[in-house]
C-alpha positions in Angstrom: 104.9 112.3 117.2 103.1 108.9 117.0 104.7 105.5 116.7 103.2 102.7 114.6 104.4 99.2 113.9 104.1 98.0 110.3 105.0 94.7 108.8 106.0 95.2 105.2 105.7 92.4 102.6 106.4 94.3 99.5 109.7 95.7 98.2 108.0 98.7 96.5 106.3 99.7 99.8 109.6 99.4 101.6 111.3 101.7 99.1 108.5 104.2 99.5 109.0 104.2 103.3 112.8 104.6 102.8 112.2 107.5 100.5 110.0 109.2 103.2 112.8 108.6 105.7 115.4 110.2 103.5 113.1 113.3 103.2 112.9 113.3 107.1 109.1 112.9 107.0 109.4 109.6 109.0 112.0 107.8 111.0 112.4 104.0 110.7 113.3 102.3 114.0 115.0 99.0 113.4 114.7 97.5 116.8 111.5 97.8 118.9 110.6 96.4 122.3 106.9 96.0 121.5 105.5 92.8 122.9 101.9 92.5 121.9 99.7 89.4 121.3 98.4 91.1 118.2 101.8 91.0 116.5 103.7 87.9 115.3 106.0 86.4 117.9 106.0 83.7 120.5 102.6 82.1 121.3 100.8 82.9 124.5 100.2 80.5 127.2 96.6 79.8 128.2 97.0 81.9 131.4 98.5 84.8 129.4 95.7 84.6 126.9 93.0 84.7 129.6 94.7 87.7 131.2 94.8 89.4 127.8 91.1 88.8 127.3 90.2 90.0 130.8 92.2 93.1 130.3 90.4 93.8 127.0 87.0 93.2 128.6 87.8 95.8 131.3 89.3 98.4 129.1 87.3 101.5 128.2 85.4 101.4 124.9 84.1 104.0 122.5 81.1 104.0 120.3 81.3 103.0 116.7 80.2 106.5 115.8 83.0 108.0 117.8 85.6 105.6 116.3 84.4 106.6 112.8 84.6 110.2 113.6 88.2 109.9 115.0 89.2 107.9 111.9 87.8 110.5 109.5 89.8 113.3 111.3 93.0 111.2 111.1 92.3 110.3 107.5 92.0 114.0 106.6 95.2 114.7 108.5 97.1 111.9 106.7 95.9 113.0 103.3 97.3 116.5 103.9 
């Protein structure tokens, strides 16, 4: 199982997701406790922003070739 956060701006897209939930392919979680600077929410202070950047600089990276390879395998999995 994997969890993703999606912001939906279209009624048709929401109905599609609700249809998938009715078929038990996905589960829609109404309340999440995700607090990420990448998502809409309260603004970061300068100190929090600097800490976020420093954390990103020290996080492990992968090559572009590896990222593309991972995406291709996930893409194939999602299309099935």
